[in-house]
DSSP file (Angstrom, degrees, kcal/mol; ACC not computed):
  #  RESIDUE AA STRUCTURE BP1 BP2  ACC     N-H-->O    O-->H-N    N-H-->O    O-->H-N    TCO  KAPPA ALPHA  PHI   PSI    X-CA   Y-CA   Z-CA
    1    1 A M              0   0    0      0, 0.0     2,-0.1     0, 0.0     0, 0.0   0.000 360.0 360.0 360.0 126.9    0.0    0.0    0.0
    2    2 A P        -     0   0    0      0, 0.0     2,-0.3     0, 0.0     0, 0.0  -0.386 360.0-123.2 -69.0 141.3    1.5    3.3   -1.0
    3    3 A Q        -     0   0    0     -2,-0.1     2,-0.7     1,-0.0     0, 0.0  -0.637  19.2-127.9 -82.9 139.9    2.2    5.8    1.8
    4    4 A H        -     0   0    0     -2,-0.3    -1,-0.0     3,-0.0     3,-0.0  -0.796  20.4-154.1 -90.2 118.8    0.6    9.2    1.5
    5    5 A Q        -     0   0    0     -2,-0.7     2,-0.1     1,-0.0     3,-0.0  -0.769  25.0-111.5 -90.3 132.6    3.2   11.9    1.9
    6    6 A P        -     0   0    0      0, 0.0     2,-0.2     0, 0.0    -1,-0.0  -0.431  37.1-117.6 -63.2 133.6    1.9   15.2    3.2
    7    7 A S        -     0   0    0     -2,-0.1     2,-0.9     1,-0.1    -3,-0.0  -0.479  16.0-133.9 -75.2 142.3    2.0   17.8    0.5
    8    8 A R        +     0   0    0     -2,-0.2    -1,-0.1     1,-0.1    -3,-0.0  -0.845  27.6 173.3 -96.9 105.9    4.2   20.7    1.1
    9    9 A S        +     0   0    0     -2,-0.9     2,-0.3     2,-0.1    -1,-0.1   0.155  29.0 137.9 -98.6  19.0    2.2   23.7    0.0
   10   10 A F        -     0   0    0      1,-0.0     2,-0.5     0, 0.0    -2,-0.1  -0.481  33.1-169.1 -66.9 128.2    4.9   26.2    1.3
   11   11 A Q        -     0   0    0     -2,-0.3    -2,-0.1     3,-0.0     2,-0.0  -0.985  20.0-123.9-123.4 126.6    5.3   29.0   -1.2
   12   12 A R        -     0   0    0     -2,-0.5     3,-0.1     1,-0.1     0, 0.0  -0.332  31.4-106.5 -65.4 146.1    8.2   31.5   -0.8
   13   13 A A        -     0   0    0      1,-0.1    -1,-0.1    -2,-0.0    31,-0.0  -0.496  46.7 -93.4 -68.2 141.5    7.3   35.1   -0.6
   14   14 A P        -     0   0    0      0, 0.0    29,-0.5     0, 0.0     2,-0.3  -0.306  46.8-153.3 -57.2 139.0    8.2   37.0   -3.9
   15   15 A R        -     0   0    0     27,-0.1     2,-0.4    -3,-0.1    27,-0.2  -0.888  10.8-157.2-118.9 147.7   11.6   38.5   -3.7
   16   16 A V  E     -A   41   0A   0     25,-2.3    25,-2.0    -2,-0.3     2,-0.7  -0.980  16.2-136.1-121.2 138.4   13.1   41.5   -5.5
   17   17 A A  E     +A   40   0A   0     -2,-0.4    23,-0.3    23,-0.2    22,-0.1  -0.839  24.1 174.0 -94.0 116.1   16.8   42.0   -6.0
   18   18 A L  E >   -     0   0A   0     21,-2.7     3,-1.6    -2,-0.7    22,-0.2   0.603  27.8-147.0 -97.2 -15.4   17.8   45.6   -5.2
   19   19 A R  E 3   -     0   0A   0     20,-1.7    20,-0.2     1,-0.3    21,-0.1   0.820  66.7 -54.7  50.5  40.5   21.6   45.0   -5.5
   20   20 A G  E 3  S+     0   0A   0     18,-1.5    -1,-0.3   112,-0.1    19,-0.2   0.620 104.8 122.8  78.7  12.7   22.5   47.5   -2.9
   21   21 A T  E <   +     0   0A   0     -3,-1.6     2,-0.5    17,-0.3    -2,-0.1   0.576  62.0  68.1 -84.0  -7.9   20.7   50.4   -4.3
   22   22 A V  E    S-A   38   0A   0     16,-0.8    16,-3.3   110,-0.1     2,-0.2  -0.954  73.6-146.7-117.2 123.6   18.6   51.0   -1.2
   23   23 A S  E     -A   37   0A   0     -2,-0.5    42,-0.6    14,-0.2     2,-0.3  -0.615  15.7-166.9 -85.3 146.8   20.2   52.2    2.1
   24   24 A A  E     -AB  36  64A   0     12,-2.8    12,-2.7    -2,-0.2     2,-0.5  -0.972  14.6-140.0-133.2 148.3   18.9   51.0    5.4
   25   25 A T  E     -AB  35  63A   0     38,-2.7    38,-2.0    -2,-0.3     2,-0.4  -0.937  18.0-162.6-109.0 130.6   19.4   52.2    8.9
   26   26 A L  E     -AB  34  62A   0      8,-2.9     8,-2.6    -2,-0.5     2,-0.5  -0.932   5.1-164.9-115.4 134.8   19.7   49.5   11.7
   27   27 A L  E     -AB  33  61A   0     34,-2.7    34,-2.4    -2,-0.4     6,-0.2  -0.975  13.4-150.0-120.8 118.4   19.4   50.2   15.4
   28   28 A L  E >   - B   0  60A   0      4,-3.0     3,-1.8    -2,-0.5    32,-0.2  -0.317  30.5-104.6 -81.0 167.6   20.6   47.5   17.7
   29   29 A E  T 3  S+     0   0    0     30,-0.7    -1,-0.1     1,-0.3    31,-0.1   0.804 122.9  57.6 -61.4 -30.1   19.2   46.8   21.2
   30   30 A N  T 3  S-     0   0    0      2,-0.1    -1,-0.3     1,-0.0     3,-0.1   0.294 122.2-108.6 -84.5  11.0   22.2   48.5   22.8
   31   31 A R  S <  S+     0   0    0     -3,-1.8     2,-0.2     1,-0.3    -2,-0.1   0.463  71.6 144.3  75.8   5.9   21.3   51.6   20.8
   32   32 A R        -     0   0    0     -5,-0.0    -4,-3.0     1,-0.0     2,-0.4  -0.526  39.2-145.3 -70.6 143.0   24.2   51.3   18.3
   33   33 A Q  E     -A   27   0A   0     -6,-0.2     2,-0.3    -2,-0.2    -6,-0.2  -0.922  18.1-178.0-117.3 138.4   23.3   52.4   14.9
   34   34 A F  E     -A   26   0A   0     -8,-2.6    -8,-2.9    -2,-0.4     2,-0.4  -0.911  19.7-139.2-127.9 155.2   24.6   51.0   11.6
   35   35 A T  E     +A   25   0A   0     -2,-0.3    16,-0.4   -10,-0.2     2,-0.3  -0.953  30.1 169.6-111.3 139.2   24.0   51.8    7.9
   36   36 A A  E     -A   24   0A   0    -12,-2.7   -12,-2.8    -2,-0.4     2,-0.5  -0.857  30.7-119.5-138.9 171.8   23.6   48.9    5.5
   37   37 A R  E     -AC  23  49A   0     12,-1.8    12,-2.7    -2,-0.3     2,-0.4  -0.977  24.0-130.5-120.0 131.0   22.6   48.3    1.9
   38   38 A L  E     +AC  22  48A   0    -16,-3.3   -18,-1.5    -2,-0.5   -16,-0.8  -0.644  29.5 169.1 -79.8 129.8   19.6   46.2    1.0
   39   39 A H  E     +     0   0A   0      8,-3.2   -21,-2.7     1,-0.4   -20,-1.7   0.746  68.7  17.1-106.8 -37.8   20.3   43.5   -1.7
   40   40 A T  E     -AC  17  47A   0      7,-1.3     7,-2.2   -23,-0.3    -1,-0.4  -0.987  66.9-174.0-138.2 146.0   17.2   41.4   -1.6
   41   41 A L  E     +AC  16  46A   0    -25,-2.0   -25,-2.3    -2,-0.3     2,-0.3  -1.000  11.6 154.8-146.0 139.7   13.8   42.1   -0.1
   42   42 A S        -     0   0    0      3,-2.6     3,-0.2    -2,-0.4   -27,-0.1  -0.873  56.9 -93.4-146.0 179.0   10.6   40.2    0.5
   43   43 A L  S    S+     0   0    0    -29,-0.5     3,-0.1    -2,-0.3    62,-0.1   0.677 124.8  46.2 -71.6 -16.1    7.6   40.4    2.9
   44   44 A T  S    S-     0   0    0      1,-0.2    49,-2.0    48,-0.1     2,-0.3   0.642 126.5 -63.1-100.9 -17.0    9.3   37.9    5.2
   45   45 A G  E     - D   0  92A   0     47,-0.3    -3,-2.6    -3,-0.2     2,-0.3  -0.971  48.8-142.0 166.7-153.2   12.8   39.4    5.3
   46   46 A G  E     -CD  41  91A   0     45,-2.0    45,-2.2    -2,-0.3     2,-0.4  -0.958  24.4 -82.2-177.8-165.8   15.8   40.2    3.1
   47   47 A L  E     -CD  40  90A   0     -7,-2.2    -8,-3.2    -2,-0.3    -7,-1.3  -0.995  34.6-164.9-132.5 125.8   19.5   40.3    2.7
   48   48 A L  E     -CD  38  89A   0     41,-2.6    41,-3.2    -2,-0.4     2,-0.6  -0.826  17.0-139.5-110.5 147.4   21.7   43.2    3.9
   49   49 A E  E     +CD  37  88A   0    -12,-2.7   -12,-1.8    -2,-0.3     2,-0.3  -0.945  33.3 175.0-101.6 117.9   25.3   44.1    3.1
   50   50 A V  E     - D   0  87A   0     37,-2.7    37,-2.8    -2,-0.6   -14,-0.1  -0.911  37.1-137.5-124.5 150.5   27.0   45.3    6.3
   51   51 A S  S    S+     0   0    0    -16,-0.4     2,-0.4    -2,-0.3    -1,-0.1   0.880  97.5  23.4 -75.5 -37.5   30.6   46.2    7.0
   52   52 A T  S    S-     0   0    0     34,-0.1    -1,-0.2    35,-0.1    35,-0.1  -0.991  94.3-111.8-126.5 139.0   30.7   44.3   10.2
   53   53 A Y        -     0   0    0     -2,-0.4     2,-0.4    -3,-0.1    26,-0.0  -0.241  20.4-135.0 -70.5 156.9   28.4   41.4   11.0
   54   54 A I        -     0   0    0     24,-0.2     4,-0.1     1,-0.1     3,-0.1  -0.922  37.9 -92.9-110.0 135.7   25.7   41.6   13.6
   55   55 A D    >   -     0   0    0     -2,-0.4     3,-1.8     1,-0.1    22,-0.2  -0.120  47.2 -99.9 -51.8 138.7   25.4   38.6   15.9
   56   56 A E  T 3  S+     0   0    0      1,-0.3    22,-0.2    20,-0.1    -1,-0.1  -0.314 108.5  22.2 -57.1 141.9   22.9   35.9   14.8
   57   57 A R  T 3  S+     0   0    0     20,-3.0    -1,-0.3     1,-0.3     2,-0.1   0.440  87.2 146.7  74.1   4.7   19.5   36.2   16.5
   58   58 A S    <   -     0   0    0     -3,-1.8    19,-2.5    -4,-0.1     2,-0.4  -0.462  47.0-130.4 -67.4 142.2   20.1   39.9   17.4
   59   59 A K  E     + E   0  76A   0     17,-0.2   -30,-0.7    -2,-0.1     2,-0.3  -0.812  33.7 176.6 -94.5 133.3   16.9   41.9   17.4
   60   60 A I  E     -BE  28  75A   0     15,-2.6    15,-2.5    -2,-0.4     2,-0.4  -0.911  32.3-129.4-133.4 159.7   17.1   45.2   15.4
   61   61 A A  E     -BE  27  74A   0    -34,-2.4   -34,-2.7    -2,-0.3     2,-0.4  -0.927  33.3-163.7-103.1 138.2   14.9   48.1   14.4
   62   62 A L  E     +BE  26  73A   0     11,-3.3    11,-2.5    -2,-0.4     2,-0.4  -0.969  13.0 178.8-130.3 137.0   15.2   48.7   10.6
   63   63 A G  E     +BE  25  72A   0    -38,-2.0   -38,-2.7    -2,-0.4     2,-0.3  -0.999  10.5 153.5-139.6 138.0   14.2   51.6    8.5
   64   64 A F  E     -BE  24  71A   0      7,-1.9     7,-3.2    -2,-0.4     2,-0.5  -0.986  37.4-121.2-159.4 154.4   14.5   52.3    4.8
   65   65 A Q  E     + E   0  70A   0    -42,-0.6     2,-0.4    -2,-0.3     5,-0.2  -0.850  32.4 173.2 -97.9 128.4   12.9   54.2    2.0
   66   66 A I  E >   - E   0  69A   0      3,-2.9     3,-2.4    -2,-0.5     2,-0.1  -0.979  56.7 -44.5-139.6 126.4   11.5   52.2   -0.9
   67   67 A G  T 3  S-     0   0    0     -2,-0.4    40,-0.0     1,-0.3    -2,-0.0  -0.353 123.6 -18.3  56.5-125.1    9.5   53.6   -3.8
   68   68 A G  T 3  S+     0   0    0     35,-0.1     2,-0.3    -2,-0.1    -1,-0.3   0.255 125.3  67.2 -96.4  12.2    7.0   56.0   -2.4
   69   69 A G  E <   -E   66   0A   0     -3,-2.4    -3,-2.9    34,-0.1     2,-0.5  -0.929  67.3-132.4-137.0 158.2    7.1   54.8    1.2
   70   70 A F  E     -E   65   0A   0     -2,-0.3     2,-0.5    -5,-0.2    -5,-0.2  -0.925  24.8-151.2-106.8 130.2    9.2   54.5    4.3
   71   71 A I  E     -E   64   0A   0     -7,-3.2    -7,-1.9    -2,-0.5     2,-0.4  -0.882  14.2-178.9-106.5 127.7    9.3   51.2    6.0
   72   72 A Q  E     +E   63   0A   0     -2,-0.5    25,-2.7    -9,-0.2     2,-0.3  -0.996  20.6 147.4-122.5 129.8    9.9   50.8    9.7
   73   73 A A  E     -EF  62  96A   0    -11,-2.5   -11,-3.3    -2,-0.4     2,-0.4  -0.974  44.4-118.6-153.2 163.2   10.1   47.3   11.2
   74   74 A N  E     +EF  61  95A   0     21,-2.8    20,-3.3    -2,-0.3    21,-1.6  -0.871  40.0 176.7-103.0 144.6   11.7   45.1   13.8
   75   75 A A  E     -EF  60  93A   0    -15,-2.5   -15,-2.6    -2,-0.4     2,-0.4  -0.927  29.1-127.7-144.8 166.1   13.7   42.2   12.6
   76   76 A E  E     -EF  59  92A   0     16,-2.6    16,-2.2    -2,-0.3   -17,-0.2  -0.979  28.5-128.8-118.4 130.0   15.9   39.3   13.7
   77   77 A M  E     - F   0  91A   0    -19,-2.5   -20,-3.0    -2,-0.4    14,-0.2  -0.523  23.1-157.8 -79.1 143.8   19.4   38.9   12.2
   78   78 A L        -     0   0    0     12,-2.9   -24,-0.2   -22,-0.2   -20,-0.1  -0.439  43.4 -46.6-110.1-173.5   20.3   35.5   10.7
   79   79 A F        -     0   0    0     -2,-0.2    -1,-0.1    10,-0.1     2,-0.1  -0.338  61.3-131.1 -63.7 125.0   23.7   33.9   10.1
   80   80 A P        -     0   0    0      0, 0.0     2,-0.4     0, 0.0     9,-0.2  -0.402  11.6-148.4 -77.1 152.8   26.2   36.3    8.3
   81   81 A M  E     -G   88   0A   0      7,-2.8     7,-3.0    -2,-0.1     2,-0.2  -0.988  18.2-124.5-122.0 128.4   28.2   35.3    5.2
   82   82 A R  E     +G   87   0A   0     -2,-0.4     2,-0.3     5,-0.2     5,-0.2  -0.515  33.4 174.5 -73.2 133.2   31.7   36.8    4.6
   83   83 A V  E >   -G   86   0A   0      3,-2.4     3,-1.5    -2,-0.2     0, 0.0  -0.804  47.7 -88.7-128.3 174.2   32.2   38.5    1.2
   84   84 A S  T 3  S+     0   0    0      1,-0.3     3,-0.0    -2,-0.3    -2,-0.0   0.839 122.9  30.8 -56.2 -39.8   35.1   40.5   -0.1
   85   85 A A  T 3  S-     0   0    0    -35,-0.0     2,-0.3    -3,-0.0    -1,-0.3   0.130 132.2 -54.7-109.7  20.9   34.1   43.9    1.3
   86   86 A G  E <  S- G   0  83A   0     -3,-1.5    -3,-2.4     2,-0.0     2,-0.3  -0.963  81.4 -39.4 150.2-130.8   32.2   42.9    4.5
   87   87 A Y  E     -DG  50  82A   0    -37,-2.8   -37,-2.7    -2,-0.3     2,-0.5  -0.984  27.8-144.4-139.1 146.1   29.3   40.6    5.1
   88   88 A M  E     -DG  49  81A   0     -7,-3.0    -7,-2.8    -2,-0.3   -39,-0.2  -0.964  30.4-175.3-104.6 124.9   26.0   39.7    3.6
   89   89 A Q  E     -D   48   0A   0    -41,-3.2   -41,-2.6    -2,-0.5   -10,-0.1  -0.961  14.8-146.3-131.9 118.6   23.6   39.1    6.4
   90   90 A P  E     -D   47   0A   0      0, 0.0   -12,-2.9     0, 0.0     2,-0.3  -0.395  18.6-174.2 -75.9 158.4   20.0   37.8    6.0
   91   91 A F  E     -DF  46  77A   0    -45,-2.2   -45,-2.0   -14,-0.2     2,-0.4  -0.969  16.0-142.5-145.4 159.8   17.2   38.9    8.3
   92   92 A R  E     -DF  45  76A   0    -16,-2.2   -16,-2.6    -2,-0.3   -47,-0.3  -0.991  26.9-114.5-126.7 138.4   13.6   38.1    8.9
   93   93 A F  E     + F   0  75A   0    -49,-2.0   -18,-0.3    -2,-0.4     3,-0.1  -0.437  27.5 179.9 -68.2 139.3   10.9   40.6    9.8
   94   94 A A  E     -     0   0A   0    -20,-3.3     2,-0.3     1,-0.5   -19,-0.2   0.732  67.4 -14.2-105.5 -39.6    9.4   40.2   13.3
   95   95 A S  E     - F   0  74A   0    -21,-1.6   -21,-2.8     6,-0.0    -1,-0.5  -0.982  60.2-136.1-160.0 161.1    6.9   43.1   13.2
   96   96 A F  E     - F   0  73A   0     -2,-0.3   -23,-0.2   -23,-0.2     3,-0.1  -0.876  24.3-110.1-121.5 152.9    6.1   46.2   11.2
   97   97 A A    >>  -     0   0    0    -25,-2.7     3,-2.0    -2,-0.3     4,-0.6  -0.348  66.8 -62.8 -68.7 163.4    5.1   49.7   12.1
   98   98 A A  T 34 S-     0   0    0      1,-0.3    -1,-0.2     2,-0.1   -26,-0.1  -0.272 123.2  -1.6 -54.3 124.4    1.5   50.6   11.4
   99   99 A G  T 3> S+     0   0    0     -3,-0.1     4,-1.9     1,-0.1    -1,-0.3   0.292 101.0 110.4  80.5  -9.7    0.9   50.4    7.7
  100  100 A A  H <> S+     0   0    0     -3,-2.0     4,-2.7     1,-0.2     5,-0.2   0.878  73.7  52.9 -68.6 -38.1    4.5   49.5    6.8
  101  101 A R  H  X S+     0   0    0     -4,-0.6     4,-2.5     1,-0.2    -1,-0.2   0.914 110.7  47.4 -64.6 -41.0    3.6   45.9    5.8
  102  102 A Q  H  > S+     0   0    0      2,-0.2     4,-2.3     1,-0.2    -1,-0.2   0.893 112.3  50.0 -66.4 -39.6    1.0   47.1    3.3
  103  103 A T  H  X S+     0   0    0     -4,-1.9     4,-2.5     2,-0.2    -2,-0.2   0.927 112.0  48.0 -63.4 -44.8    3.4   49.7    1.9
  104  104 A L  H  X S+     0   0    0     -4,-2.7     4,-2.6     2,-0.2     5,-0.2   0.917 111.3  49.9 -62.7 -44.1    6.1   47.1    1.5
  105  105 A A  H  X S+     0   0    0     -4,-2.5     4,-2.4     1,-0.2    -1,-0.2   0.916 112.0  48.7 -60.9 -43.3    3.7   44.6   -0.2
  106  106 A R  H  X S+     0   0    0     -4,-2.3     4,-2.3     2,-0.2    -2,-0.2   0.921 112.9  46.8 -63.3 -44.6    2.5   47.3   -2.6
  107  107 A E  H  X S+     0   0    0     -4,-2.5     4,-2.4     2,-0.2    -2,-0.2   0.895 113.1  48.3 -67.9 -40.2    6.1   48.4   -3.5
  108  108 A I  H  X S+     0   0    0     -4,-2.6     4,-2.5     2,-0.2     5,-0.2   0.929 112.3  49.8 -64.1 -44.4    7.3   44.8   -4.0
  109  109 A D  H  X S+     0   0    0     -4,-2.4     4,-2.4    -5,-0.2    -2,-0.2   0.911 110.5  50.2 -59.4 -43.4    4.2   44.1   -6.2
  110  110 A L  H  X S+     0   0    0     -4,-2.3     4,-2.0     1,-0.2    -1,-0.2   0.922 111.4  47.8 -61.9 -45.3    4.9   47.3   -8.2
  111  111 A M  H  X S+     0   0    0     -4,-2.4     4,-1.3     1,-0.2    -2,-0.2   0.891 112.0  49.7 -64.7 -39.4    8.6   46.3   -8.8
  112  112 A L  H  X S+     0   0    0     -4,-2.5     4,-1.3     1,-0.2    -1,-0.2   0.899 109.9  51.0 -66.2 -40.1    7.6   42.8   -9.8
  113  113 A R  H  X S+     0   0    0     -4,-2.4     4,-2.1     1,-0.2    -2,-0.2   0.888 106.0  55.9 -63.5 -38.7    5.0   44.1  -12.3
  114  114 A E  H  < S+     0   0    0     -4,-2.0     6,-0.3     1,-0.2    -1,-0.2   0.827 107.4  48.9 -64.3 -31.7    7.6   46.4  -13.8
  115  115 A T  H  < S+     0   0    0     -4,-1.3    -1,-0.2    -3,-0.2    -2,-0.2   0.782 112.6  48.6 -77.9 -25.7    9.9   43.5  -14.5
  116  116 A M  H  < S+     0   0    0     -4,-1.3    -2,-0.2    -3,-0.2    -1,-0.2   0.807 104.6  61.7 -82.5 -30.9    7.1   41.5  -16.1
  117  117 A L    ><  -     0   0    0     -4,-2.1     3,-1.7     1,-0.1    -1,-0.2  -0.858  68.2-160.8-101.9 110.3    5.8   44.2  -18.4
  118  118 A P  T 3  S+     0   0    0      0, 0.0    -1,-0.1     0, 0.0    -4,-0.0   0.757  91.0  43.6 -63.9 -24.4    8.4   45.3  -20.9
  119  119 A H  T 3  S+     0   0    0      2,-0.1    -5,-0.1     3,-0.0     2,-0.0   0.148  84.4 134.5-106.7  20.1    6.7   48.6  -21.7
  120  120 A A    <   -     0   0    0     -3,-1.7     3,-0.1    -6,-0.3    -6,-0.0  -0.333  67.2 -99.0 -69.7 150.4    5.9   49.5  -18.1
  121  121 A K        -     0   0    0      1,-0.1    -1,-0.1    -2,-0.0    -4,-0.1  -0.506  48.8-106.7 -66.2 132.2    6.6   53.0  -16.9
  122  122 A P        -     0   0    0      0, 0.0    -1,-0.1     0, 0.0     5,-0.0  -0.263  33.4-106.2 -65.5 148.9    9.9   53.0  -14.9
  123  123 A A    >>  -     0   0    0      1,-0.1     4,-1.5   -12,-0.1     3,-1.1  -0.298  34.0-104.9 -67.4 157.6    9.8   53.3  -11.2
  124  124 A P  H 3> S+     0   0    0      0, 0.0     4,-1.1     0, 0.0     6,-0.2   0.871 121.0  55.1 -54.4 -40.4   10.8   56.7   -9.6
  125  125 A Q  H 34>S+     0   0    0      1,-0.2     5,-2.5     2,-0.2    -2,-0.0   0.787 104.5  55.2 -67.2 -24.3   14.2   55.3   -8.5
  126  126 A L  H X45S+     0   0    0     -3,-1.1     3,-1.6     1,-0.2    -1,-0.2   0.881 103.5  54.0 -73.0 -37.5   14.9   54.2  -12.1
  127  127 A R  H 3<5S+     0   0    0     -4,-1.5    -1,-0.2     1,-0.3    -2,-0.2   0.781 104.8  55.6 -65.9 -25.7   14.4   57.7  -13.4
  128  128 A E  T 3<5S-     0   0    0     -4,-1.1    -1,-0.3     2,-0.2    -2,-0.2   0.379 127.9 -98.2 -88.0   4.9   16.9   59.0  -10.9
  129  129 A G  T < 5S+     0   0    0     -3,-1.6     2,-0.6     1,-0.3    -3,-0.2   0.573  85.9 122.8  93.2  10.3   19.5   56.6  -12.3
  130  130 A H      < -     0   0    0     -5,-2.5    -1,-0.3    -6,-0.2    -2,-0.2  -0.925  49.0-149.0-108.2 120.6   19.2   53.8   -9.7
  131  131 A G        -     0   0    0     -2,-0.6  -110,-0.1     1,-0.1    -5,-0.0  -0.484  11.6-142.1 -82.0 155.8   18.3   50.3  -11.0
  132  132 A T        -     0   0    0     -2,-0.1  -111,-0.1     2,-0.1    -1,-0.1   0.708  25.2-141.9 -88.2 -21.2   16.3   47.8   -9.0
  133  133 A G        +     0   0    0      1,-0.2  -114,-0.2  -115,-0.1     2,-0.1   0.764  34.3 173.5  67.9  24.6   18.4   44.9  -10.2
  134  134 A L        -     0   0    0   -116,-0.1     2,-0.4  -118,-0.1    -1,-0.2  -0.425  26.7-132.3 -68.5 137.1   15.3   42.7  -10.4
  135  135 A R        -     0   0    0     -2,-0.1  -118,-0.1     1,-0.0    -1,-0.1  -0.714  18.2-121.7 -89.1 140.0   15.9   39.3  -11.9
  136  136 A L        -     0   0    0     -2,-0.4     5,-0.1     1,-0.1   -20,-0.1  -0.531  36.9 -97.5 -75.9 146.9   13.6   38.1  -14.5
  137  137 A P    >>  -     0   0    0      0, 0.0     3,-1.7     0, 0.0     4,-0.6  -0.268  34.8-111.4 -60.9 152.9   11.7   34.8  -13.8
  138  138 A R  G >4 S+     0   0    0      1,-0.3     3,-1.4     2,-0.2    -2,-0.1   0.850 112.7  62.2 -55.3 -39.6   13.3   31.7  -15.3
  139  139 A F  G 34 S+     0   0    0      1,-0.3    -1,-0.3     3,-0.0    -3,-0.0   0.668 102.7  51.1 -67.8 -14.0   10.5   31.1  -17.8
  140  140 A T  G <4 S+     0   0    0     -3,-1.7    -1,-0.3     2,-0.1     2,-0.2   0.567  88.8  99.9 -96.3  -9.1   11.2   34.5  -19.5
  141  141 A L  S << S-     0   0    0     -3,-1.4     2,-0.4    -4,-0.6    -3,-0.0  -0.525  80.9-113.6 -79.8 143.7   14.9   33.9  -20.0
  142  142 A D        -     0   0    0     -2,-0.2     2,-0.8     1,-0.0    -1,-0.1  -0.626  26.3-147.4 -74.9 123.9   16.2   32.8  -23.4
  143  143 A S              0   0    0     -2,-0.4    -1,-0.0     1,-0.2    -2,-0.0  -0.842 360.0 360.0 -98.6 110.1   17.6   29.3  -23.1
  144  144 A R              0   0    0     -2,-0.8    -1,-0.2     0, 0.0    -2,-0.0   0.365 360.0 360.0-111.6 360.0   20.5   28.9  -25.5
C-alpha cells in the first residue's frame, strides 16, 4: 500500500533583488546604529550588506525608503556570510510599524510588475539613475 506523503504547500514570498541600491538604517538593542545596503527584499525578510556582521539572533529596528514609502520594522538577524568587502547578512521581519507591511507589499508588487511588463513606466528610482536589479523569472529567460 503506497504511503501518503503530506504535500508541502509552502510558497516562498516573492523577492526583489535591489543589488545594494537601497540604504537602510539599523538600530541594535544596545542603541548602536549601523548603515547597511539592501540587496534582496521580500515580505518575510531580506539580505543586507554590512561592513561588520551583527550577531545571529540579534533583534534590530530597521528603517528604509523604498519607492513612495518609508518602512519601519523590527527584525531578527540571521547567520552572516563573509564577502570581499564585508558581510552579507540575512534577516527576517518580526513586526512592522502601522501600515508598513501594506506599503512594502505594494512596493514589491509594483517592482515585480515592472519586470514582467516590458513597456511599463519606470519606477521613480529608475528615473533617478538607480536600478532595481530585479531578476527576470526563469521562464522568460532565453535558453541557449
